[in-house]
C-alpha positions in Angstrom: -0.1 -0.1 -0.1 1.2 3.2 -1.0 2.4 6.4 1.5 -0.7 8.3 0.0 -3.0 5.4 0.3 -2.2 4.7 3.8 -2.5 8.6 4.9 -5.9 8.6 3.8 -7.0 5.4 5.6 -5.2 6.9 8.5 -7.4 9.7 8.0 -10.6 8.1 8.2 -9.6 6.2 11.1 -8.9 9.4 13.0 -12.1 10.5 11.8 -13.6 7.5 13.5 -11.4 7.7 16.3 -13.1 11.9 17.4 -16.3 11.1 17.0 -15.7 8.3 19.9 -14.5 11.0 21.7 -16.7 13.9 24.6 -15.6 17.3 23.8 -14.1 19.1 26.8 -14.1 22.2 25.4 -17.0 24.4 28.3 -17.5 21.5 29.8 -19.1 21.5 33.3 -19.3 17.6 34.7 -19.1 14.6 33.6 -20.5 12.0 35.1 -19.4 8.3 32.9 -20.1 6.4 36.2 -17.3 3.9 36.2 -17.5 2.6 39.6 -18.4 5.3 41.1 -20.5 8.9 41.1 -17.5 10.9 40.2 -17.1 14.1 38.1 -14.6 13.5 35.8 -14.3 16.9 34.4 -12.0 18.1 36.7 -13.7 20.6 38.5 -14.8 17.7 41.2 -19.1 18.5 41.3 -18.8 14.7 43.0 -22.5 13.4 43.5 -23.8 12.4 46.7 -27.0 10.3 47.6 -28.7 10.1 51.0 -27.7 6.4 52.1 -31.0 4.8 52.4 -32.0 5.7 48.7 -28.5 5.0 46.8 -29.0 3.8 43.0 -28.0 0.8 42.2 -25.1 -0.6 39.5 -26.3 -1.6 36.4 -24.3 -2.6 33.0 -23.9 0.4 30.8 -24.9 1.1 27.2 -21.8 -0.7 25.7 -23.0 -4.2 28.3 -20.0 -3.4 31.0 -20.7 -4.7 34.2 -21.3 -1.8 37.4 -20.9 0.9 34.6 -24.0 3.1 34.5 -26.9 3.4 37.7 -30.2 2.1 37.7 -32.6 3.8 39.9 -36.3 1.9 41.5 -38.2 5.1 40.2 -39.1 5.8 43.7 -36.8 6.8 46.2 -33.1 7.0 45.0 -31.1 9.6 43.2 -27.7 11.7 43.0 -27.1 15.3 43.9 -24.1 17.9 44.2 -24.5 21.3 44.5 -25.0 23.3 41.2 -23.5 26.8 42.5 -21.3 26.8 39.4 -23.6 24.9 36.8 -25.0 27.2 33.8 -27.5 29.8 35.7 -29.4 32.8 34.6 -29.9 32.5 30.7 -26.7 31.0 29.9 -25.5 29.0 27.4 -25.5 25.4 27.8 -26.1 21.7 26.6 -27.5 18.7 28.6 -25.9 15.4 27.0 -26.8 11.5 28.4 -27.9 7.8 28.0 -30.8 6.7 28.8 -32.5 3.6 29.2 -36.4 3.7 30.9 -38.2 1.2 32.6 -41.5 3.3 33.7 -43.7 6.1 32.7 -46.1 5.9 35.1 -46.2 9.7 35.8 -43.3 12.5 35.4 -39.7 11.2 35.7 -36.4 13.8 35.9 -33.8 13.0 34.2 -31.4 15.8 35.5 -32.7 19.1 37.1 -31.0 21.9 39.3 -32.3 25.4 40.1 -35.5 25.4 42.4 -38.5 24.4 40.5 -41.2 26.1 43.2 -40.6 29.2 41.5 -39.9 28.8 38.4 -36.1 29.1 37.9 -35.2 25.8 37.2 -33.7 24.0 34.4 -35.4 20.2 34.0 -34.6 17.6 31.4 -37.7 15.2 31.9 -40.3 12.3 30.2 -43.8 12.5 30.7 -47.0 10.5 29.5 -50.3 11.1 30.4 -53.6 9.7 28.2 -52.9 12.7 25.3 -49.3 11.3 24.5 -45.6 10.6 25.5 -43.2 13.6 25.9 -39.9 14.9 26.2 -40.0 18.3 27.9 -36.8 21.0 29.0 -38.5 23.3 31.1 -37.8 26.0 33.5 -41.6 25.9 34.4 -42.6 28.5 33.1 -41.5 28.1 29.5 -40.8 24.4 27.7 -39.6 22.9 24.8 -41.8 20.1 24.9 -41.2 16.9 21.8 -44.5 15.4 22.2 -44.4 11.6 20.3 -47.3 8.7 20.8 -44.6 6.4 22.9 -40.9 7.0 24.0 -40.9 2.7 22.9 -37.5 3.9 21.8 -35.8 4.5 25.0 -36.8 1.4 26.7 -33.6 0.4 25.2 -30.5 2.6 25.0 -30.8 6.0 24.1 -28.7 9.0 23.9 -31.1 12.3 24.3 -29.6 15.8 24.4 -30.6 19.5 24.9 -28.6 22.8 23.9 -30.2 26.0 25.0 -28.4 29.5 23.3 -27.7 32.4 24.9 -30.3 33.9 22.5 -32.4 31.5 23.9 -32.8 28.7 20.9 -33.2 25.5 22.3 -33.0 22.5 20.6 -33.2 18.3 21.8 -32.1 16.0 20.4 -32.5 12.2 20.4 -29.3 10.1 18.9 -27.7 13.1 16.5 -31.0 13.8 15.4 -33.2 17.1 15.7 -36.4 16.4 17.3 -37.3 20.1 18.3 -36.0 23.6 18.2 -38.3 26.9 20.3 -36.9 30.2 21.2 -37.2 30.2 24.7 -38.4 33.3 27.0 -38.3 33.7 31.2 -35.5 32.0 31.3 -33.8 32.5 34.9 -31.7 29.3 36.5 -30.6 30.0 39.7 -28.4 28.0 41.6 -29.0 25.3 43.8 -28.7 21.7 44.2 -28.2 20.0 40.6 -30.2 16.1 40.9 -29.7 13.0 38.2 -32.7 11.0 38.3 -34.1 13.7 40.5 -36.2 17.6 40.4 -34.8 18.3 43.9 -36.1 22.1 44.5 -33.6 22.8 47.2 -33.6 19.7 49.0 -34.1 15.7 48.0 -37.8 15.0 47.5 -38.8 12.4 46.3 -41.4 13.0 43.4 -40.8 12.7 39.9 -37.8 10.6 40.2 -36.4 8.5 37.5 -37.4 4.7 36.7 -34.4 3.0 34.6 -30.4 3.4 34.0 -28.7 6.5 33.3 -25.0 6.7 31.7 -22.6 9.3 30.4 -24.1 12.5 32.1 -22.4 15.5 30.9 -23.4 19.1 31.3 -21.8 22.0 29.2 -21.8 26.0 29.7 -22.2 26.3 26.1 -24.7 25.3 23.3 -23.0 22.7 21.6 -22.5 22.2 17.3 -25.0 19.3 15.7 -21.7 18.4 14.7 -20.7 18.0 18.9 -24.0 16.1 19.4 -23.3 13.5 17.0 -20.0 12.7 19.0 -21.8 12.1 22.0 -24.2 9.9 20.2 -21.4 8.1 19.1 -19.3 7.6 22.0 -18.8 4.2 23.5 -15.7 5.1 25.0 -16.4 7.7 27.2 -12.9 8.7 26.7 -12.4 12.8 27.8 -9.3 14.4 26.1 -8.2 17.4 25.0 -7.5 18.3 20.4 -4.7 19.5 18.2 -4.7 19.7 15.0 -2.7 18.0 12.4 -1.4 19.8 10.0 -0.9 20.7 7.1 -4.5 18.7 6.8 -6.1 20.8 9.5 -7.3 17.1 10.7 -8.3 17.5 14.6 -6.7 14.2 16.7 -6.7 13.4 20.2 -3.2 13.3 22.0 -3.9 10.4 25.3 0.0 9.9 25.3 3.3 11.2 23.8 5.7 8.4 23.3 8.9 8.0 21.2 9.0 4.3 20.1 8.2 2.6 17.5 6.2 -0.2 17.1 3.4 -1.8 15.4 0.3 -0.8 14.9 -3.0 -2.9 14.1 -6.4 -1.4 12.9 -9.7 -3.5 12.1 -6.6 -6.9 11.4 -4.0 -4.4 9.5 -0.8 -4.1 10.5 0.7 0.1 10.2 4.2 0.2 10.1 7.2 2.3 9.9 4.9 5.7 10.7 6.4 9.0 12.3 5.3 9.3 15.7 4.5 12.3 17.3 1.5 11.1 20.4 -1.1 8.5 20.7 -4.4 8.1 19.4 -7.4 5.8 21.1 -10.7 4.6 19.6 -12.9 2.1 19.6 -11.6 1.0 16.2 -8.3 0.7 17.0 -7.2 -2.8 18.4 -4.5 -1.2 19.8 -3.1 2.3 19.1 -2.0 3.9 16.0 0.2 7.1 16.0 1.3 9.0 13.3 2.6 12.5 12.3 
């Protein structure tokens, strides 16, 4: 295989690697639930629970045991201080993988602020005699996606919602836009951030999630459709910075710098004699690829 063909093949792999990553720009909190409830963004917004209401561990969206949380819909939930989460009318993004068990009442995916006075920021699911709904709300104005049922999220499903600084809210399932709307009256207050719970300013057993949650991510900006697609295709939960590869301006992820030259296998094909700048990782790499 010629050098040019190899380079094109590696660029294609790099695109796949990029799509498996979690964007870090504007990140507030990231909970991959890899054996604990910690925030791995570096900001330290670790989740806690009331001991008798501790969620159970469950297999995640990749089938890996004890890498997601399972909530019973009646008492379990997690929370953290939200004083430094996006407040007021500032831009934000919520991204989460969900699996729903029961929708007999309002179910909370995530929420922060205080819903009693309409200063919350809540992402919910609900069902009644008129249909099933996904709702992004501040209890005054809401972005609502209505459908006949939410059967899709009986299986692991990626959901996301963005709010721009000018108030445009957009809801996604996977990397597809469900609905958009110009929001008004958005004024999120500080308070508790609830995962699986609508906490107001204290613990409440109302509207708790029933099912599983995984890879909860909060940003202080509205991610682009391309970035939402990255999250919807993320299977690794790797959080890494990005760097521009010249002269082709291909973005790649540097995990660790190395100096040795070794062989790398990609989908069964061995590459060698490639100059080295940094180590790249992704689900499509059977080992690791390094190129310059």
